[in-house]
BALOBA-1460 file (C-alpha; in Angstrom, 3 decimals):
// residues 341
<rec num="1" residu="m" x="4.985" y="-22.387" z="10.192"/>
<rec num="2" residu="i" x="4.972" y="-21.589" z="6.483"/>
<rec num="3" residu="s" x="7.814" y="-22.635" z="4.218"/>
<rec num="4" residu="a" x="7.630" y="-21.413" z="0.638"/>
<rec num="5" residu="i" x="9.226" y="-19.147" z="-1.900"/>
<rec num="6" residu="a" x="8.473" y="-15.712" z="-0.518"/>
<rec num="7" residu="k" x="7.543" y="-12.455" z="-2.127"/>
<rec num="8" residu="p" x="9.278" y="-9.366" z="-0.689"/>
<rec num="9" residu="a" x="7.946" y="-8.464" z="2.748"/>
<rec num="10" residu="a" x="5.487" y="-5.630" z="3.164"/>
<rec num="11" residu="s" x="5.149" y="-3.715" z="6.403"/>
<rec num="12" residu="i" x="1.657" y="-2.750" z="7.530"/>
<rec num="13" residu="p" x="0.573" y="-0.682" z="10.559"/>
<rec num="14" residu="v" x="-1.537" y="-2.634" z="13.029"/>
<rec num="15" residu="f" x="-2.867" y="-2.435" z="16.564"/>
<rec num="16" residu="r" x="-3.171" y="-5.305" z="18.987"/>
<rec num="17" residu="a" x="-6.636" y="-6.687" z="19.716"/>
<rec num="18" residu="r" x="-6.559" y="-5.260" z="23.245"/>
<rec num="19" residu="d" x="-6.446" y="-1.744" z="21.769"/>
<rec num="20" residu="l" x="-10.038" y="-2.089" z="20.529"/>
<rec num="21" residu="s" x="-12.324" y="-3.444" z="23.254"/>
<rec num="22" residu="c" x="-16.063" y="-3.838" z="23.657"/>
<rec num="23" residu="v" x="-17.537" y="-1.455" z="26.256"/>
<rec num="24" residu="h" x="-21.240" y="-2.191" z="25.727"/>
<rec num="25" residu="g" x="-23.182" y="-5.131" z="24.324"/>
<rec num="26" residu="a" x="-23.025" y="-8.909" z="24.268"/>
<rec num="27" residu="n" x="-19.221" y="-9.002" z="24.257"/>
<rec num="28" residu="e" x="-18.740" y="-6.295" z="26.888"/>
<rec num="29" residu="g" x="-15.286" y="-6.503" z="28.448"/>
<rec num="30" residu="d" x="-13.801" y="-8.518" z="25.581"/>
<rec num="31" residu="e" x="-11.104" y="-7.327" z="23.213"/>
<rec num="32" residu="l" x="-11.497" y="-7.431" z="19.431"/>
<rec num="33" residu="t" x="-11.682" y="-10.958" z="18.061"/>
<rec num="34" residu="f" x="-12.432" y="-12.749" z="14.789"/>
<rec num="35" residu="a" x="-15.699" y="-12.567" z="12.876"/>
<rec num="36" residu="d" x="-17.314" y="-15.755" z="14.199"/>
<rec num="37" residu="d" x="-17.363" y="-14.355" z="17.739"/>
<rec num="38" residu="l" x="-18.388" y="-10.771" z="16.959"/>
<rec num="39" residu="i" x="-21.911" y="-9.432" z="17.538"/>
<rec num="40" residu="p" x="-23.415" y="-6.555" z="15.500"/>
<rec num="41" residu="d" x="-24.413" y="-3.430" z="17.450"/>
<rec num="42" residu="d" x="-21.769" y="-3.963" z="20.136"/>
<rec num="43" residu="t" x="-19.949" y="-0.740" z="21.028"/>
<rec num="44" residu="y" x="-16.153" y="-0.522" z="21.055"/>
<rec num="45" residu="w" x="-13.612" y="1.960" z="22.367"/>
<rec num="46" residu="f" x="-10.176" y="2.571" z="20.918"/>
<rec num="47" residu="s" x="-7.584" y="2.704" z="23.711"/>
<rec num="48" residu="e" x="-6.059" y="6.067" z="24.498"/>
<rec num="49" residu="g" x="-2.325" y="5.923" z="23.862"/>
<rec num="50" residu="a" x="-2.540" y="2.717" z="21.820"/>
<rec num="51" residu="a" x="0.811" y="2.054" z="20.168"/>
<rec num="52" residu="q" x="0.858" y="1.219" z="16.485"/>
<rec num="53" residu="a" x="3.185" y="-1.611" z="15.452"/>
<rec num="54" residu="r" x="4.530" y="-2.611" z="12.060"/>
<rec num="55" residu="l" x="3.603" y="-6.136" z="11.027"/>
<rec num="56" residu="a" x="5.869" y="-7.544" z="8.327"/>
<rec num="57" residu="v" x="3.993" y="-9.882" z="6.014"/>
<rec num="58" residu="e" x="5.255" y="-12.142" z="3.245"/>
<rec num="59" residu="s" x="3.310" y="-14.208" z="0.768"/>
<rec num="60" residu="s" x="3.803" y="-17.105" z="-1.627"/>
<rec num="61" residu="e" x="2.602" y="-17.751" z="-5.158"/>
<rec num="62" residu="a" x="0.013" y="-20.084" z="-3.633"/>
<rec num="63" residu="g" x="-1.486" y="-17.186" z="-1.685"/>
<rec num="64" residu="d" x="-0.210" y="-18.150" z="1.762"/>
<rec num="65" residu="i" x="0.579" y="-15.197" z="4.047"/>
<rec num="66" residu="w" x="2.879" y="-15.267" z="7.059"/>
<rec num="67" residu="v" x="4.762" y="-12.989" z="9.444"/>
<rec num="68" residu="g" x="8.038" y="-11.747" z="7.950"/>
<rec num="69" residu="d" x="11.422" y="-11.900" z="9.651"/>
<rec num="70" residu="e" x="11.875" y="-8.184" z="10.275"/>
<rec num="71" residu="t" x="8.542" y="-7.666" z="11.998"/>
<rec num="72" residu="g" x="7.790" y="-5.373" z="14.899"/>
<rec num="73" residu="v" x="5.049" y="-7.628" z="16.249"/>
<rec num="74" residu="g" x="4.130" y="-11.292" z="15.930"/>
<rec num="75" residu="t" x="6.168" y="-14.469" z="15.506"/>
<rec num="76" residu="p" x="8.247" y="-14.680" z="12.308"/>
<rec num="77" residu="g" x="7.052" y="-17.543" z="10.140"/>
<rec num="78" residu="a" x="3.610" y="-17.784" z="11.733"/>
<rec num="79" residu="s" x="0.663" y="-17.992" z="9.337"/>
<rec num="80" residu="i" x="-1.645" y="-14.990" z="8.912"/>
<rec num="81" residu="h" x="-5.353" y="-15.387" z="8.206"/>
<rec num="82" residu="l" x="-7.262" y="-12.475" z="6.672"/>
<rec num="83" residu="d" x="-10.356" y="-12.864" z="8.778"/>
<rec num="84" residu="s" x="-12.781" y="-10.051" z="8.052"/>
<rec num="85" residu="c" x="-13.460" y="-6.419" z="7.240"/>
<rec num="86" residu="l" x="-15.442" y="-4.678" z="9.979"/>
<rec num="87" residu="t" x="-17.414" y="-1.461" z="9.674"/>
<rec num="88" residu="f" x="-17.796" y="0.765" z="12.734"/>
<rec num="89" residu="m" x="-19.980" y="3.863" z="13.034"/>
<rec num="90" residu="s" x="-19.174" y="6.789" z="15.321"/>
<rec num="91" residu="p" x="-21.893" y="8.961" z="16.946"/>
<rec num="92" residu="d" x="-21.696" y="11.531" z="14.116"/>
<rec num="93" residu="g" x="-22.487" y="8.860" z="11.515"/>
<rec num="94" residu="t" x="-18.955" y="8.538" z="10.136"/>
<rec num="95" residu="t" x="-18.026" y="4.972" z="9.248"/>
<rec num="96" residu="s" x="-14.579" y="3.435" z="9.633"/>
<rec num="97" residu="e" x="-13.370" y="0.120" z="8.278"/>
<rec num="98" residu="v" x="-10.989" y="-2.161" z="10.169"/>
<rec num="99" residu="l" x="-9.342" y="-5.283" z="8.788"/>
<rec num="100" residu="v" x="-8.948" y="-8.158" z="11.237"/>
<rec num="101" residu="l" x="-5.832" y="-10.292" z="10.802"/>
<rec num="102" residu="v" x="-5.313" y="-13.454" z="12.843"/>
<rec num="103" residu="e" x="-1.895" y="-14.928" z="13.582"/>
<rec num="104" residu="v" x="-2.154" y="-18.727" z="13.657"/>
<rec num="105" residu="d" x="0.145" y="-21.009" z="15.661"/>
<rec num="106" residu="p" x="1.525" y="-24.362" z="14.366"/>
<rec num="107" residu="n" x="-1.476" y="-26.188" z="15.860"/>
<rec num="108" residu="g" x="-3.953" y="-24.076" z="13.913"/>
<rec num="109" residu="n" x="-5.064" y="-22.019" z="16.906"/>
<rec num="110" residu="a" x="-5.323" y="-18.235" z="17.044"/>
<rec num="111" residu="a" x="-2.131" y="-16.892" z="18.622"/>
<rec num="112" residu="a" x="-2.903" y="-13.182" z="18.208"/>
<rec num="113" residu="v" x="-5.451" y="-10.864" z="16.608"/>
<rec num="114" residu="y" x="-4.462" y="-7.594" z="14.940"/>
<rec num="115" residu="a" x="-6.569" y="-4.634" z="13.840"/>
<rec num="116" residu="l" x="-5.636" y="-2.720" z="10.704"/>
<rec num="117" residu="p" x="-7.750" y="0.468" z="10.611"/>
<rec num="118" residu="l" x="-8.239" y="1.825" z="7.097"/>
<rec num="119" residu="s" x="-8.888" y="5.271" z="8.569"/>
<rec num="120" residu="p" x="-7.850" y="6.887" z="11.874"/>
<rec num="121" residu="l" x="-9.718" y="5.965" z="15.059"/>
<rec num="122" residu="s" x="-10.123" y="8.339" z="18.013"/>
<rec num="123" residu="a" x="-9.860" y="7.430" z="21.679"/>
<rec num="124" residu="k" x="-12.874" y="7.788" z="23.987"/>
<rec num="125" residu="t" x="-15.301" y="7.543" z="21.076"/>
<rec num="126" residu="d" x="-18.160" y="5.060" z="20.833"/>
<rec num="127" residu="y" x="-17.749" y="2.906" z="17.742"/>
<rec num="128" residu="t" x="-20.778" y="0.754" z="17.009"/>
<rec num="129" residu="l" x="-20.111" y="-2.407" z="15.018"/>
<rec num="130" residu="v" x="-22.492" y="-2.170" z="12.064"/>
<rec num="131" residu="g" x="-20.876" y="-4.502" z="9.526"/>
<rec num="132" residu="i" x="-19.018" y="-7.825" z="9.572"/>
<rec num="133" residu="d" x="-17.803" y="-8.944" z="6.138"/>
<rec num="134" residu="a" x="-15.790" y="-12.158" z="6.051"/>
<rec num="135" residu="e" x="-15.722" y="-12.180" z="2.254"/>
<rec num="136" residu="d" x="-14.198" y="-8.764" z="1.524"/>
<rec num="137" residu="a" x="-11.068" y="-8.882" z="3.685"/>
<rec num="138" residu="a" x="-8.785" y="-10.137" z="0.906"/>
<rec num="139" residu="h" x="-10.073" y="-7.492" z="-1.513"/>
<rec num="140" residu="k" x="-9.560" y="-4.663" z="0.980"/>
<rec num="141" residu="f" x="-6.098" y="-5.962" z="1.855"/>
<rec num="142" residu="a" x="-5.293" y="-6.072" z="-1.860"/>
<rec num="143" residu="e" x="-6.342" y="-2.456" z="-2.334"/>
<rec num="144" residu="l" x="-3.598" y="-1.426" z="0.077"/>
<rec num="145" residu="a" x="-1.067" y="-3.136" z="-2.196"/>
<rec num="146" residu="c" x="-2.315" y="-1.466" z="-5.390"/>
<rec num="147" residu="l" x="0.205" y="1.212" z="-6.272"/>
<rec num="148" residu="s" x="-1.702" y="4.195" z="-7.557"/>
<rec num="149" residu="f" x="-1.365" y="7.550" z="-9.229"/>
<rec num="150" residu="t" x="-4.022" y="10.222" z="-8.739"/>
<rec num="151" residu="r" x="-6.314" y="12.144" z="-11.088"/>
<rec num="152" residu="g" x="-4.444" y="14.774" z="-13.069"/>
<rec num="153" residu="t" x="-1.069" y="12.996" z="-13.132"/>
<rec num="154" residu="m" x="0.696" y="13.624" z="-16.431"/>
<rec num="155" residu="i" x="2.000" y="10.405" z="-18.017"/>
<rec num="156" residu="t" x="4.627" y="10.415" z="-20.785"/>
<rec num="157" residu="m" x="3.389" y="8.573" z="-23.852"/>
<rec num="158" residu="a" x="5.435" y="6.649" z="-26.424"/>
<rec num="159" residu="s" x="5.280" y="9.701" z="-28.700"/>
<rec num="160" residu="g" x="6.862" y="11.897" z="-26.026"/>
<rec num="161" residu="r" x="3.729" y="13.917" z="-25.384"/>
<rec num="162" residu="q" x="2.098" y="13.900" z="-21.975"/>
<rec num="163" residu="k" x="-1.481" y="12.918" z="-21.171"/>
<rec num="164" residu="r" x="-3.521" y="13.143" z="-17.990"/>
<rec num="165" residu="i" x="-3.908" y="9.690" z="-16.535"/>
<rec num="166" residu="e" x="-7.711" y="9.854" z="-16.500"/>
<rec num="167" residu="t" x="-7.707" y="10.266" z="-20.313"/>
<rec num="168" residu="l" x="-5.688" y="7.103" z="-20.970"/>
<rec num="169" residu="r" x="-7.391" y="4.119" z="-22.544"/>
<rec num="170" residu="v" x="-6.552" y="0.409" z="-22.736"/>
<rec num="171" residu="g" x="-4.202" y="-0.071" z="-25.690"/>
<rec num="172" residu="d" x="-2.556" y="3.352" z="-25.398"/>
<rec num="173" residu="r" x="1.213" y="3.089" z="-25.695"/>
<rec num="174" residu="v" x="3.241" y="4.543" z="-22.851"/>
<rec num="175" residu="l" x="6.992" y="5.184" z="-22.698"/>
<rec num="176" residu="t" x="8.765" y="2.826" z="-20.284"/>
<rec num="177" residu="r" x="12.303" y="3.118" z="-18.983"/>
<rec num="178" residu="d" x="13.401" y="-0.409" z="-19.863"/>
<rec num="179" residu="n" x="11.142" y="-1.708" z="-22.618"/>
<rec num="180" residu="g" x="10.324" y="1.244" z="-24.854"/>
<rec num="181" residu="a" x="6.692" y="1.706" z="-25.861"/>
<rec num="182" residu="q" x="4.287" y="-0.613" z="-24.026"/>
<rec num="183" residu="a" x="0.520" y="-0.933" z="-24.287"/>
<rec num="184" residu="v" x="-1.712" y="-0.377" z="-21.283"/>
<rec num="185" residu="r" x="-3.562" y="-3.627" z="-20.514"/>
<rec num="186" residu="w" x="-5.907" y="-2.443" z="-17.760"/>
<rec num="187" residu="i" x="-6.723" y="0.787" z="-15.930"/>
<rec num="188" residu="g" x="-8.078" y="0.667" z="-12.405"/>
<rec num="189" residu="h" x="-9.985" y="3.553" z="-10.855"/>
<rec num="190" residu="s" x="-11.424" y="4.091" z="-7.408"/>
<rec num="191" residu="t" x="-12.440" y="6.987" z="-5.184"/>
<rec num="192" residu="v" x="-11.667" y="6.536" z="-1.497"/>
<rec num="193" residu="r" x="-11.499" y="8.612" z="1.657"/>
<rec num="194" residu="a" x="-8.026" y="10.142" z="1.864"/>
<rec num="195" residu="v" x="-7.375" y="8.996" z="5.406"/>
<rec num="196" residu="g" x="-5.008" y="6.609" z="7.143"/>
<rec num="197" residu="e" x="-3.352" y="4.153" z="4.788"/>
<rec num="198" residu="f" x="-5.251" y="5.659" z="1.846"/>
<rec num="199" residu="a" x="-4.049" y="9.250" z="2.398"/>
<rec num="200" residu="p" x="-1.825" y="10.085" z="-0.590"/>
<rec num="201" residu="i" x="1.727" y="11.391" z="-0.573"/>
<rec num="202" residu="v" x="2.285" y="14.771" z="-2.250"/>
<rec num="203" residu="i" x="5.710" y="15.231" z="-3.829"/>
<rec num="204" residu="t" x="5.756" y="18.940" z="-4.551"/>
<rec num="205" residu="a" x="7.162" y="20.241" z="-7.820"/>
<rec num="206" residu="g" x="10.953" y="20.064" z="-7.856"/>
<rec num="207" residu="a" x="11.316" y="17.922" z="-4.718"/>
<rec num="208" residu="l" x="12.643" y="15.067" z="-6.855"/>
<rec num="209" residu="s" x="13.078" y="17.184" z="-9.997"/>
<rec num="210" residu="n" x="9.464" y="16.485" z="-10.908"/>
<rec num="211" residu="e" x="7.878" y="19.051" z="-13.214"/>
<rec num="212" residu="a" x="4.696" y="19.459" z="-11.168"/>
<rec num="213" residu="d" x="3.236" y="18.055" z="-7.954"/>
<rec num="214" residu="l" x="3.175" y="14.259" z="-8.116"/>
<rec num="215" residu="i" x="0.542" y="12.682" z="-5.859"/>
<rec num="216" residu="v" x="0.683" y="8.927" z="-5.313"/>
<rec num="217" residu="s" x="-0.414" y="6.227" z="-2.877"/>
<rec num="218" residu="p" x="1.860" y="5.838" z="0.176"/>
<rec num="219" residu="d" x="3.647" y="2.655" z="-0.912"/>
<rec num="220" residu="h" x="4.139" y="3.742" z="-4.515"/>
<rec num="221" residu="r" x="7.799" y="3.336" z="-5.402"/>
<rec num="222" residu="l" x="9.820" y="5.880" z="-7.327"/>
<rec num="223" residu="f" x="12.859" y="4.927" z="-9.399"/>
<rec num="224" residu="i" x="15.906" y="7.140" z="-8.958"/>
<rec num="225" residu="y" x="19.297" y="6.831" z="-10.646"/>
<rec num="226" residu="q" x="22.082" y="8.274" z="-8.510"/>
<rec num="227" residu="r" x="25.288" y="9.432" z="-10.169"/>
<rec num="228" residu="e" x="26.906" y="8.248" z="-6.958"/>
<rec num="229" residu="d" x="25.527" y="6.037" z="-4.185"/>
<rec num="230" residu="a" x="24.637" y="8.790" z="-1.717"/>
<rec num="231" residu="i" x="22.528" y="6.694" z="0.666"/>
<rec num="232" residu="g" x="24.657" y="3.569" z="1.000"/>
<rec num="233" residu="a" x="22.352" y="1.255" z="-0.935"/>
<rec num="234" residu="g" x="25.239" y="-0.559" z="-2.604"/>
<rec num="235" residu="h" x="23.977" y="0.400" z="-6.052"/>
<rec num="236" residu="r" x="23.139" y="3.610" z="-7.860"/>
<rec num="237" residu="e" x="19.674" y="2.595" z="-9.054"/>
<rec num="238" residu="v" x="17.139" y="2.668" z="-6.224"/>
<rec num="239" residu="l" x="13.407" y="2.166" z="-5.725"/>
<rec num="240" residu="v" x="12.025" y="4.153" z="-2.806"/>
<rec num="241" residu="k" x="8.540" y="4.192" z="-1.322"/>
<rec num="242" residu="a" x="6.918" y="7.609" z="-1.334"/>
<rec num="243" residu="r" x="5.991" y="7.319" z="2.363"/>
<rec num="244" residu="h" x="9.685" y="6.934" z="3.275"/>
<rec num="245" residu="l" x="10.501" y="10.337" z="1.769"/>
<rec num="246" residu="v" x="7.968" y="12.379" z="3.759"/>
<rec num="247" residu="n" x="9.780" y="15.338" z="5.324"/>
<rec num="248" residu="g" x="6.903" y="17.581" z="6.346"/>
<rec num="249" residu="d" x="7.936" y="20.241" z="3.852"/>
<rec num="250" residu="t" x="8.447" y="19.345" z="0.195"/>
<rec num="251" residu="i" x="6.956" y="15.861" z="0.589"/>
<rec num="252" residu="v" x="3.882" y="15.464" z="2.794"/>
<rec num="253" residu="q" x="0.984" y="13.108" z="3.428"/>
<rec num="254" residu="q" x="-2.304" y="14.761" z="2.480"/>
<rec num="255" residu="d" x="-4.963" y="13.605" z="4.911"/>
<rec num="256" residu="g" x="-8.636" y="14.457" z="4.532"/>
<rec num="257" residu="g" x="-11.375" y="14.553" z="1.922"/>
<rec num="258" residu="f" x="-11.430" y="12.090" z="-0.953"/>
<rec num="259" residu="v" x="-8.874" y="10.998" z="-3.531"/>
<rec num="260" residu="e" x="-9.247" y="9.417" z="-6.956"/>
<rec num="261" residu="y" x="-6.692" y="6.673" z="-7.496"/>
<rec num="262" residu="y" x="-5.710" y="5.186" z="-10.859"/>
<rec num="263" residu="q" x="-3.708" y="1.996" z="-11.453"/>
<rec num="264" residu="l" x="-1.929" y="1.230" z="-14.733"/>
<rec num="265" residu="l" x="-1.301" y="-2.413" z="-15.623"/>
<rec num="266" residu="f" x="1.096" y="-3.569" z="-18.330"/>
<rec num="267" residu="d" x="2.265" y="-7.013" z="-19.446"/>
<rec num="268" residu="g" x="5.175" y="-6.586" z="-17.049"/>
<rec num="269" residu="h" x="6.066" y="-4.524" z="-14.003"/>
<rec num="270" residu="e" x="7.244" y="-1.329" z="-15.695"/>
<rec num="271" residu="i" x="8.930" y="1.944" z="-14.802"/>
<rec num="272" residu="i" x="7.169" y="4.837" z="-16.548"/>
<rec num="273" residu="y" x="7.393" y="8.625" z="-16.335"/>
<rec num="274" residu="a" x="4.886" y="10.604" z="-14.281"/>
<rec num="275" residu="e" x="5.300" y="14.369" z="-14.041"/>
<rec num="276" residu="g" x="8.686" y="13.816" z="-15.648"/>
<rec num="277" residu="i" x="10.159" y="11.364" z="-13.122"/>
<rec num="278" residu="a" x="10.360" y="7.583" z="-13.057"/>
<rec num="279" residu="a" x="7.725" y="5.646" z="-11.093"/>
<rec num="280" residu="e" x="6.547" y="2.055" z="-11.071"/>
<rec num="281" residu="t" x="3.306" y="0.657" z="-12.431"/>
<rec num="282" residu="l" x="1.013" y="-1.886" z="-10.807"/>
<rec num="283" residu="l" x="2.744" y="-5.108" z="-9.825"/>
<rec num="284" residu="v" x="0.498" y="-8.155" z="-9.838"/>
<rec num="285" residu="d" x="1.285" y="-10.534" z="-6.981"/>
<rec num="286" residu="t" x="-0.594" y="-12.525" z="-4.388"/>
<rec num="287" residu="r" x="-1.394" y="-9.381" z="-2.377"/>
<rec num="288" residu="s" x="-2.699" y="-7.185" z="-5.199"/>
<rec num="289" residu="r" x="-4.397" y="-9.826" z="-7.365"/>
<rec num="290" residu="p" x="-7.698" y="-9.966" z="-5.405"/>
<rec num="291" residu="a" x="-8.267" y="-6.279" z="-6.240"/>
<rec num="292" residu="l" x="-8.386" y="-7.020" z="-9.966"/>
<rec num="293" residu="p" x="-11.634" y="-7.768" z="-11.836"/>
<rec num="294" residu="p" x="-12.430" y="-11.500" z="-11.924"/>
<rec num="295" residu="e" x="-12.405" y="-11.584" z="-15.724"/>
<rec num="296" residu="l" x="-8.879" y="-10.162" z="-15.758"/>
<rec num="297" residu="d" x="-7.631" y="-12.284" z="-12.884"/>
<rec num="298" residu="a" x="-8.660" y="-15.423" z="-14.766"/>
<rec num="299" residu="t" x="-6.161" y="-14.636" z="-17.562"/>
<rec num="300" residu="l" x="-3.205" y="-13.460" z="-15.490"/>
<rec num="301" residu="a" x="-1.202" y="-16.670" z="-15.519"/>
<rec num="302" residu="r" x="-1.309" y="-16.716" z="-19.316"/>
<rec num="303" residu="a" x="-1.274" y="-13.031" z="-20.245"/>
<rec num="304" residu="l" x="0.996" y="-11.491" z="-17.608"/>
<rec num="305" residu="p" x="4.006" y="-13.805" z="-17.188"/>
<rec num="306" residu="e" x="6.464" y="-10.966" z="-16.708"/>
<rec num="307" residu="h" x="4.960" y="-10.052" z="-13.342"/>
<rec num="308" residu="t" x="6.644" y="-13.083" z="-11.804"/>
<rec num="309" residu="a" x="10.124" y="-11.801" z="-12.729"/>
<rec num="310" residu="r" x="9.967" y="-8.722" z="-10.487"/>
<rec num="311" residu="a" x="13.362" y="-7.535" z="-11.736"/>
<rec num="312" residu="h" x="12.994" y="-3.998" z="-10.424"/>
<rec num="313" residu="l" x="12.462" y="-5.023" z="-6.816"/>
<rec num="314" residu="k" x="16.148" y="-5.790" z="-6.340"/>
<rec num="315" residu="f" x="16.658" y="-2.017" z="-6.307"/>
<rec num="316" residu="e" x="14.238" y="-1.350" z="-3.434"/>
<rec num="317" residu="v" x="15.898" y="0.216" z="-0.399"/>
<rec num="318" residu="p" x="14.740" y="-0.137" z="3.218"/>
<rec num="319" residu="k" x="13.417" y="2.761" z="5.249"/>
<rec num="320" residu="a" x="16.524" y="2.701" z="7.460"/>
<rec num="321" residu="l" x="18.669" y="4.026" z="4.608"/>
<rec num="322" residu="l" x="16.280" y="6.940" z="4.150"/>
<rec num="323" residu="d" x="16.107" y="7.894" z="7.826"/>
<rec num="324" residu="t" x="17.913" y="11.223" z="7.375"/>
<rec num="325" residu="p" x="16.763" y="14.846" z="7.816"/>
<rec num="326" residu="d" x="15.903" y="15.099" z="4.115"/>
<rec num="327" residu="a" x="16.482" y="11.968" z="2.077"/>
<rec num="328" residu="a" x="14.596" y="13.467" z="-0.872"/>
<rec num="329" residu="a" x="17.059" y="16.346" z="-1.184"/>
<rec num="330" residu="t" x="19.975" y="13.913" z="-0.935"/>
<rec num="331" residu="l" x="18.548" y="11.756" z="-3.712"/>
<rec num="332" residu="r" x="17.749" y="14.771" z="-5.885"/>
<rec num="333" residu="r" x="21.322" y="16.025" z="-5.613"/>
<rec num="334" residu="a" x="22.732" y="12.549" z="-6.212"/>
<rec num="335" residu="s" x="20.631" y="12.165" z="-9.358"/>
<rec num="336" residu="g" x="22.145" y="15.349" z="-10.752"/>
<rec num="337" residu="r" x="18.791" y="16.394" z="-12.174"/>
<rec num="338" residu="t" x="17.613" y="19.983" z="-11.974"/>
<rec num="339" residu="l" x="14.573" y="21.612" z="-13.450"/>
<rec num="340" residu="p" x="15.052" y="24.409" z="-16.001"/>
<rec num="341" residu="h" x="14.392" y="27.919" z="-14.718"/>
């Protein structure tokens, strides 16, 4: 069992090892396991009707990861080992990556194995194991934690003018909600398949009083000030994950094709303005740090002390408080903001 000062728990969608089993090859008849026991070119099937579970994970400053208290699967407090990133190929040549996470018991033995697909898997499809990477698991896991805007997002600068995020440069000064003008320290950019956990959330114009469509990564948190506490959070300032506001109408997950993601890093975890509404910037912690360039990571302890304060996270609200027919509309009304006609 792990005992340490924890970072806030994250909830990730996983499948149990039995949901991905070998149907042909050296490991035929076996369920998914860790890298040391896997054999390239084995063929796997994804179980029809496999039930996705939410695995709560927490981490410490030292980089330890364990199962969080409010988990849907696993034993709270048990250590989690990021084992490997696997690449499977379907008959049509499409590749899919799957992260393997191993729950470890107090004796250091594997208690459970979980699969975290980075793109959807289909039942009754042959998936040939073509890649086993034990070095890249932490980096891929970190990418899931990197809160991202997308190409074309308009960011409010210190001057008040707006600039497309892809035109920003290191050193540009951006308007923040709490600390005035702040300089951009690093800009991350990646192009990924817009599937599964990487499929962005589209917040259509006006849904949260935003001036135009705002497209962000699923776990990107938006900052909303309510004139009255309409959702029972106990405070009027709230941080809400974009994925928790999906209503199938004004806020949707856009699956398919590719998406260009951009991350903005400041000296501290900031709230900035994107398409006219408040949204967070990249938070550096033990989950997201492996996604940063090595030369930047080496200076984090000295150059980015404010990321340990995490003051904004006290405003984050759980999904349960947003489980209403249209939480976005409720929050928009509570904020009292309307767009000019």
